[in-house]
N, C-alpha and C positions, 0 to 999 in steps of 0.2 A: 514841028517846036521842042525844044531843047526844054531838059529836064527843071530845068531852073526857070523857066518861062511857067512851065507848068503847075510847079507848086506852088507859085506865087501866086495862081489863078484858084486853086483846089483849095479849100479851107480844110485844116487841118483838122484830124478827128479824134477821138480818146474813145477807149472803153472803162464803161461803168458795171461792174457788177454788183448784182444785188440777190437777196432768197426773198421770196415768197411765200405766203401762204399756201398749201395746198388749193384750200379754195380760188384764191385770188388767182392762181397757177391755172386753175381748170375755166373760169372764166374767161381768160385770157385766151387760154385755147380754143373752147367756143367760139369765139369772137374770129380767130384764126378761120376756123374748119367751117365757118359761114360766111367767110370771103370778104370780112370788114378789114383785114389787116392780111398784108402779105405772111405774116412770121409775128412772132410776140415781139422780135428788138421792134420792128415798124410799129408795133402798138404802144411798147416804151418811149420811143422817141418820142412820136404824137403826144402822148400823154405828158411826158417834159416839155416841149415844147408848151401846150395848153397852159401848165405849171407857171411856166417861168413870166407867159402873157398874162397868166393873172396877178402875179405877184410886181410885176411892172406897170401894172394901172393902179394900185391900191396907192393913195395920197396920202401922207402922213402931216397934219399940221403940227407947225410947231405952235406951241403954247405954254404959259408958267403954269406951275402945278396947283396954284389957287385956281384958275381960269378951268383947266381938264375937270379940276374935283367940282365946281360948280355946275359946268356941262355934265356930268355923268351922273351927278343927285338929281338935275331936272329930269335925264334920259331916264332913270329909273322909278321915277317920279308917274313917267307920262305912261311906263311901259314896263309891270308889276313883274314879270317874269323874262329877265334876261339871260343870256351868255355871254360871256366877254369877251366871244368875236363880234359879236352883236353890236354890242358896244363901241368898240377899237372899228369895225368897219362903218357903223353908221355915224361916227363922231369924227372919223379919219384919224385916231388916235393911236399911238403905237400901244401893242398890247401890252408890255411891260409894265406902261407907265399906269394902264388902265386897271391891272392886276392887283399894282401896288396903292392906287387908290383908292380900288374895292374892298382892298385888306383892310386899310386905314378904316375907312367906313363903316368896316362889321365891326373893327375892334370900340370903334368910338359909339358902337350902339346905334348909329343911324341906319344900318342894311341889317338882313338878314340873309343867313347863306339858304 
């Protein structure tokens, strides 16, 4: 097989460098030492793949501001203590839109922090 044909079959790889906290580093090494991963790079590749799968599964509904605001108000009435991420996930709304609307509702005195 020629080099050109091999290059077309094999995907190109890129390197990503990052720093992690010592605690995270030790946790990863413990998993490697237990034989769950070949090495830290193997762990990171799997973590990246899992994160990308999760992100791709998120569906964000398109809706106008007022409709989203009413849905968020109802959600907050049903669920007294909520996180922005829970609202965004459960209502399938963009997290930035949810943040803006929550700020609006707090400024209007309709929600408390």
